[in-house]
C-alpha positions in Angstrom: -17.9 112.6 43.1 -19.1 114.0 46.4 -21.8 113.2 48.9 -24.8 115.5 49.1 -24.6 118.2 51.7 -27.3 120.5 53.1 -27.0 123.7 55.1 -29.7 124.6 57.6 -30.4 128.3 57.8 -33.4 130.0 59.4 -35.2 131.9 56.7 -38.6 133.4 57.1 -41.7 131.5 58.2 -42.4 130.6 54.6 -38.7 129.4 54.1 -37.9 132.4 51.8 -35.4 135.1 52.0 -36.0 138.3 49.9 -33.5 139.1 47.2 -32.2 142.7 47.2 -33.4 145.0 44.3 -30.0 145.2 42.6 -29.7 141.4 42.5 -33.2 141.1 41.1 -32.3 143.5 38.2 -29.5 141.2 37.2 -31.7 138.1 36.8 -34.7 138.9 34.5 -36.0 138.0 31.1 -34.2 141.1 29.7 -30.9 140.6 31.5 -29.1 137.6 33.1 -25.5 138.3 34.0 -22.9 135.7 35.0 -19.4 136.0 36.4 -16.6 133.7 35.2 -13.3 133.6 37.0 -10.2 131.7 36.0 -7.6 130.4 38.5 -4.5 128.7 37.0 -2.4 126.2 39.0 1.3 125.5 38.7 0.8 121.9 39.9 -1.8 119.3 38.8 -5.2 119.8 40.5 -6.3 117.2 43.1 -10.1 117.2 42.9 -10.5 115.7 46.4 -8.4 118.6 47.9 -10.6 121.1 46.1 -13.8 119.5 47.3 -13.0 119.8 51.0 -12.8 123.6 51.4 -15.6 124.0 48.9 -18.0 122.0 51.1 -16.8 123.5 54.4 -16.2 127.1 53.5 -18.2 128.2 50.4 -21.7 127.4 51.6 -21.2 129.2 54.9 -20.4 132.5 53.1 -23.9 133.3 52.2 -27.3 131.4 52.1 -27.6 132.2 48.4 -24.9 129.7 47.5 -27.3 127.0 48.7 -30.6 128.5 47.4 -32.6 128.7 44.2 -34.6 131.7 42.9 -38.4 131.6 43.2 -41.0 134.2 42.2 -43.6 135.4 44.7 -45.9 138.5 44.3 -43.9 139.7 41.3 -40.6 139.6 43.2 -37.7 137.2 43.4 -36.8 135.3 46.6 -34.1 132.9 47.7 -35.3 129.5 48.7 -33.1 127.1 50.7 -32.4 123.7 49.0 -30.2 120.7 49.4 -26.9 121.1 47.5 -25.7 118.2 45.3 -22.1 118.9 44.6 -21.9 116.4 41.8 -24.3 118.8 39.9 -22.0 121.8 40.5 -18.5 120.5 40.2 -17.8 119.5 36.5 -14.6 117.8 35.2 -14.7 117.8 31.4 -13.0 115.1 29.4 -10.6 116.0 26.6 -8.7 113.6 24.3 -5.6 112.1 25.9 -1.9 112.6 25.0 -2.2 116.1 23.3 0.2 118.9 23.5 -0.2 121.9 25.9 -1.0 124.1 22.8 -3.8 121.7 21.8 -5.2 121.6 25.3 -5.1 125.4 25.4 -7.3 125.5 22.3 -9.7 122.9 23.8 -10.0 125.0 27.0 -10.7 128.2 25.1 -13.4 126.5 23.1 -14.9 125.0 26.3 -14.8 128.4 28.1 -16.6 130.0 25.1 -19.3 127.3 25.4 -20.0 127.6 29.1 -20.1 131.4 28.9 -23.3 131.1 26.8 -24.8 128.2 28.8 -27.5 129.3 31.1 -27.3 128.3 34.7 -30.1 125.9 35.8 -32.9 127.5 37.7 -33.5 124.2 39.6 -30.3 124.4 41.6 -28.1 127.1 43.2 -26.6 129.5 40.7 -23.0 128.5 40.6 -20.6 126.0 39.0 -17.0 125.0 39.2 -15.3 123.5 36.2 -12.0 121.7 36.8 -9.6 121.4 33.8 -7.1 118.7 34.7 -5.1 119.0 31.4 -1.9 121.0 31.1 -2.2 124.1 28.9 0.5 126.5 27.8 0.3 128.6 31.0 -0.8 126.1 33.7 -0.8 122.5 34.9 -4.5 122.8 35.8 -7.3 125.3 35.7 -10.3 126.1 37.9 -13.1 128.0 36.1 -15.8 129.4 38.4 -19.1 130.4 36.9 -21.5 132.2 39.2 -24.6 134.3 38.7 -24.2 138.0 39.4 -27.3 137.8 41.6 -25.1 136.1 44.2 -22.9 139.1 44.5 -20.6 141.4 42.6 -16.9 140.8 41.7 -15.7 142.0 45.1 -18.0 139.6 47.0 -17.3 136.7 44.7 -13.5 137.0 44.9 -13.7 137.3 48.6 -15.7 134.1 48.8 -13.3 132.2 46.5 -10.2 133.5 48.4 -11.8 132.4 51.7 -11.6 128.7 50.5 -7.8 129.0 49.9 -5.1 128.4 52.5 -1.5 129.4 52.8 1.0 127.1 51.1 3.6 127.4 53.9 0.9 126.7 56.6 -2.4 125.2 55.4 -4.0 125.8 58.8 -3.9 129.6 58.2 -6.2 131.5 55.8 -4.9 133.3 52.7 -3.6 136.8 53.5 -2.5 139.7 51.3 -0.1 142.6 52.0 -1.8 145.5 53.8 -2.6 148.5 51.6 -1.9 152.0 52.9 -4.0 154.9 51.8 -2.4 157.8 50.0 -1.7 161.0 51.9 -4.3 163.6 51.4 -3.4 166.9 50.1 -4.1 169.9 52.3 -6.5 172.1 50.5 -7.3 175.7 51.3 -10.9 177.0 51.5 -10.8 178.5 48.0 -9.6 175.2 46.4 -12.1 173.2 48.3 -14.9 175.5 47.1 -13.8 175.2 43.5 -13.6 171.5 43.9 -17.2 171.4 45.3 -18.6 173.5 42.5 -16.8 171.4 39.9 -18.1 168.2 41.5 -21.7 169.5 41.4 -21.4 170.5 37.7 -19.8 167.2 36.7 -22.5 165.3 38.6 -25.3 167.0 36.9 -23.6 166.8 33.5 -22.8 163.1 34.0 -26.3 162.1 35.0 -27.9 164.1 32.1 -25.5 162.7 29.6 -26.0 159.1 30.9 -29.8 159.4 30.7 -29.7 160.9 27.2 -27.2 158.4 26.0 -29.4 155.5 27.3 -32.7 156.9 26.1 -32.0 158.8 23.0 -28.6 158.6 21.4 -26.7 155.4 22.0 -23.8 154.2 19.9 -24.0 153.6 16.1 -23.0 150.4 14.4 -19.3 149.8 14.4 -16.7 147.0 14.4 -17.4 146.4 18.2 -21.2 147.0 18.0 -23.1 145.1 15.3 -26.5 146.3 16.4 -27.9 142.8 15.6 -31.0 141.6 17.4 -30.3 139.2 20.3 -26.6 139.5 19.7 -26.0 138.2 23.3 -27.2 134.8 22.1 -24.8 134.5 19.2 -21.7 132.2 19.5 -18.6 133.7 21.0 -14.9 133.0 21.0 -12.8 133.6 24.1 -9.2 134.8 23.7 -6.8 136.6 26.0 -3.5 138.4 26.2 -1.3 138.6 29.3 0.5 141.8 30.6 3.2 141.7 33.2 2.2 143.6 36.4 5.8 144.7 36.6 5.6 146.3 33.2 2.3 148.0 34.1 3.9 149.4 37.3 6.8 150.8 35.3 4.5 152.6 32.9 2.5 153.9 35.9 5.6 155.3 37.5 7.0 156.8 34.4 3.8 158.6 33.4 2.6 159.5 36.9 -0.7 157.7 36.6 -2.5 154.8 38.4 -2.7 151.1 37.5 -6.4 151.6 36.5 -5.3 154.4 34.1 -2.8 152.1 32.4 -5.3 149.2 32.1 -8.1 151.4 30.8 -5.7 153.1 28.4 -4.6 149.7 27.1 -8.3 148.7 26.5 -9.0 152.0 24.8 -6.0 151.7 22.5 -6.7 148.0 21.7 -10.3 148.9 20.8 -9.0 151.7 18.6 -6.6 149.5 16.7 -9.2 146.8 16.3 -11.8 149.1 14.8 -9.2 150.7 12.6 -8.2 147.3 11.3 -11.8 145.9 10.8 -13.5 149.0 9.5 -11.9 152.3 8.6 -15.2 154.3 8.9 -15.9 153.0 12.4 -13.0 154.9 13.9 -15.1 158.0 13.7 -18.2 156.5 15.2 -19.3 157.2 18.7 -18.2 154.4 21.1 -19.0 154.3 24.8 -17.8 151.9 27.4 -20.1 151.0 30.3 -17.8 150.6 33.3 -19.0 149.0 36.5 -17.4 150.4 39.7 -17.4 149.1 43.3 -19.1 151.6 45.5 -17.7 150.3 48.8 -15.5 152.9 50.5 -12.7 150.4 51.1 -9.0 150.1 50.5 -7.5 146.6 49.8 -8.8 143.1 50.3 -11.5 142.2 52.8 -12.1 138.7 54.0 -15.5 137.1 53.9 -15.8 137.4 57.7 -15.0 141.1 57.5 -17.5 141.6 54.7 -20.3 139.8 56.6 -19.5 141.7 59.8 -19.6 145.1 58.1 -22.6 144.2 55.9 -20.6 144.6 52.7 -21.6 141.4 51.0 -23.8 141.4 47.8 -24.1 143.7 44.9 -22.8 147.1 45.8 -21.8 148.6 42.5 -22.8 151.3 40.0 -21.7 152.3 36.5 -20.5 155.2 34.4 -20.4 155.8 30.7 -16.9 156.5 29.5 -16.6 157.8 25.9 -13.8 156.1 24.0 -11.3 158.5 22.3 -11.7 158.8 18.6 -9.2 160.1 16.1 -9.2 160.8 12.4 -7.5 158.3 10.0 -4.5 160.6 9.4 -3.8 161.2 13.1 -0.9 159.3 14.7 -1.7 158.1 18.2 0.1 155.8 20.5 -0.5 153.9 23.8 0.8 156.8 25.9 -1.8 159.2 24.5 -4.6 156.8 25.3 -3.3 156.3 28.9 -3.2 160.0 29.5 -6.6 160.4 28.0 -7.9 157.6 30.3 -6.4 159.4 33.3 -8.2 162.6 32.4 -11.5 160.9 32.0 -11.2 159.0 35.3 -10.0 162.0 37.3 -13.0 163.9 36.1 -15.3 161.0 37.1 -13.8 161.0 40.6 -15.1 164.5 41.2 -18.6 163.4 40.4 -21.0 161.5 42.6 -23.1 160.4 39.6 -21.8 156.8 40.2 -23.5 156.6 43.5 -26.7 158.3 42.3 -26.9 155.9 39.4 -26.7 153.0 41.8 -29.4 154.5 44.1 -31.7 155.2 41.1 -31.4 151.6 39.9 -32.2 150.2 43.3 -35.1 152.6 43.7 -36.6 151.8 40.3 -36.3 148.1 41.0 -38.0 148.4 44.3 -40.9 150.6 43.0 -41.5 149.2 39.5 -39.9 145.8 39.5 -36.6 144.4 38.1 -38.0 143.9 34.6 -38.8 147.6 34.3 -35.3 148.6 35.5 -33.6 146.4 32.9 -35.9 147.5 30.1 -34.9 151.1 30.7 
């Protein structure tokens, strides 16, 4: 499909580039995380037009996109290799002459399959799957699969956006409306002092709770947690539901919350309805969501050039444990209550620096004891 291409980058004298500790923790025998992104097109996809920006823009973003992972002295390193695009760009073949509904089902089954397939260790850790058949929602689909060791969601999306051009002028890069920060409230000394004390208390409580939850308690079996051994290797089925951003904005305005509050509230409410439907007893079980958060102090979209200039590329994230609200069988709850509950939980988390401390602890443990120990803990 495409000619081979190589990228010459000066690594160390031995041709290796060290992988940062957070990326090493995401690629071990205990844990191997991948990122799958879906881009739907309103017009049929031209493979040749996709290949051109892929070859010219994607590989220049970061050396990891043209490197494999090797082990040396108990640590992982990036090793530069020649990239064969025919190994990375995959165009599956489905039966001809089917309806969009049938192709949608074929795509969902295909997506479920590639989500479990392990990326080859003999070539760079990314793939692009091009679906040229019309589904119910698109004339064509691009499915990106990349290993989390390459970077977090913020980095990956920046890399993918960098390969896109404006429709009205293809010579210009893709741009987004600028985002303005919210005005900061003026706080008096007393309020600032109370906020500082509250933040310290929440930080200590969050770290202690997170450690005890991980090491001692955990969540019991429920409709969303089977507890089965090697559950991550079992077959999966991918499905989805679409919400209008305009509708989410209306809910946000009416309730005085943020978009994140609405989205997390919807997830909480959907989980509650599912567990109630599947298992009546599981609605009372403890359920905890592990939420990954971007730790970059940024507002809005950043281009790849800006990320590289400001050293923001890579894995810069941490996590928090968010307890899912639970209600007794007789209690009547609705989506509004879950959204307000989500807002309360998120506001409390914002006054805690446990997110940043968790990220530093993971990196420190990975540096001192190795990525395998970090994942095992």
